[in-house]
N, C-alpha and C positions, 0 to 999 in steps of 0.2 A: 279245605274242599273244594273240589272243582264247580264252578259254576255252571248249572245246567243248561244244554244247548235250548236255543229258543223254539218255539212250537211253530212250523212249516209245512208247506206242501212236500213232499220227501222226494220228488221227483224235481223240484226247481234246480235248471240250469243256469248257469252266470258266466259272464265274459267279462272281462275286468280289461278297460282300455285307459292306459295313463302312461305318459312318456317318462315317468321317474320308475324305475326298478324297483326301487326300496318299496315304493308305496305300493305296486302292485304287489310285491311277495307278500305285505304284510296283509293287504287285502285277501290277498287267497287265502291266508293263516286264519284269518279271522273267521271269513264264509264258512272255511271247511269244517272248524272247528266246532260250529254250528249248524253243521249236517248239510251245507248246500254243496251243491257240485259246480265248482268252477272248470269250464271246458275249455278254456283259452284265454291267453292276455296279448292285447294289442297295445304297441308302442306309439302309435299314430292315427289319426283318424279315417286314414284310408285303408289301413290294416284292421281297424276295428269294423268299418264296412266288410269288407273281404271275409274276416271271421264269422262277422254276423250271418253272412250269407250262406255261408259254407256250414257251420255250426248250427245255426238254429238256438241260439240259447232261447229262455223264456225271459232274462233280464239281461241287459246292459249296464256296468258302472261308468258314466263316459266321464273322464275328464274335458273340461272346455279348452285349456289350452294346451293344445300340442302341435307337434310338428308335419307337415305333408297335405294334413287336411285338419281343421279345429275339431272340436266337440259339435257345435251347434250345427254345422253343414253334416258332419256325420250322422245326427241324429237325425237331421231332415231326410235324410237320403235310406237311412235303417226304417225309420216311421214309413214313408211314402212306399218301398217295395216289403216291407215285413211288419205291417201294424200290430201285428199279434205279438210282436217284442217290444215291453217296455223299458223304459230306458230312467236311469236315475243319474241325475248332472250333478258332479262335482266340482266347484269353484272355490277358484281363491277371491274372488270377485261378488258381491251381493248386490250391484247395482242393479234397478229395475230394469232397467231397459233392457240388458244383457239377459236375466231371468225370463221377459216377455219374448224375447228372440227364441228362447228355447222352448216356454211353453207353445209358441207357433210353430216350430220344429217337431212338436210332439211329444216332449219328455214329460214322465209322469212324477218326478220328484227332486226336490232338489235341496243340496247341501252344501253348505260351506265347507272349507276344507280345516277349519279349527275345530270340526266335529270329533268325536270319539269315533276309533274303529269299530266300536259298540253300537254306536247311533248308524252307523252306515248299514251295518248286518239289521237291525231292525228294520231299516227304510226298507232294504230287499225284500225282506220278508214280508210287511204289509205290501208294498207294490205288488207283490207276487200275489197277494191274496185280495188285490183288485184296488186298493188304495191309492189316490192320488194325493201328493204330500209336497208341502213347502216348508221349509224352516221357519220358526219363529220369526226371527231374526232376517230372514230373507222378504218372508212375506210380508212384515211392516215396511221394511223399504221400496220392497214394489209396486204394493197396493197404496200403500198410503200416498206415493207419490202421484196417483191418478187423481183426476178432475172429475167427479162421478156427476151424472146429468139427472133429471127428474125424471120419476114415474116408474110404475114397476107394472110389468106382463102378468105377472105371477100370483097365483091366489095367496091368501093369507097363510094358508098351512105350508104352501111352497116356499114363502118366504122364511117361514120359521125353520124350515129345513134347513134350507139353503142356508143361513145364518148359521145353525148349528155345525154344519159340515166347513164353512169358514172358523168356525171357532175350533175346529179339530175333532170335532165326534166322528166315531166310525158308525157306520149304517145302523149297528146293533145299539148303540148308544143312543142315538137319534129315537130308535123305536122305542125302548126304554123311557127316557124323559118324556117322549111325547103321547106313552100310552099308546102305542099303535104297532103293528105289525113290522117286521122288516122287509116282508114283502110289499107291506102298503109305503115303506119308504123307498122302496125301490121304485115302484110305478111314480111317483111322484118326482123321484129324481129322473125319470127317462121323461117327462113332462117337461120339467125344467132345461134339461139339455136340448128338448125339441123348442120350446119356446126362446130360451137364449142362445141358439145356434152353437151350442157347445159339445165338444168331443166329449168331455170327461168333466170332472170336479173341478179340477184346475181353472180351466177353462169358463168353465158357470159362476165362481167366484169370482174370477177377474172380470166378468161380463156384470155381475150381482155389483162389484163395487162401483165400476163407470157409471153405473144407471143408479147408483145412491140406494139400493137396498140392501148394502151389506156393509157392514161395519169390521175392521180388524182391530178386535181389542187384545 
């Protein structure tokens, strides 16, 4: 029996950037088999920037190590000029310093290339739905290496929500577990972002670890 396609926004358009043609083709097949639209392929970071500007995809799946221009630099350029495009970074390396660079560049999710094609598809769909993700291995490596400071600018409820986000819960799951509405969770998240000077969930979690209010478990 054929596995059913995952549920996602039907108009999600994806650009795949990787210097390995076979991997690009495999990613294209996996994404299209799940109903996403692959609008283009790039073999280097410079081409990824050019195609992002011309094709305006919703998501870019971006390899880190590419010729001409690397994926981190390409991510920063795309994020600066086209901030509505969300970027999923694929890397052979999970050193925390590299992932922090990608966070600062504007990436929304991170996956090690040891993951399955289906994990890439699921991540793209989740990012298209507004989630910001770190694989557990990368999160543990990156966040566990940070030295936390003391003190929290957040309320007790905001601390709870940020910890739940760090644990991998979605907005809906946080609302269910805390017996509040999804809208209330979103309002708390907006307050958290402002207080921590964070752009999104990933940066908020990073800031939470730095000041000692979030644990990676």
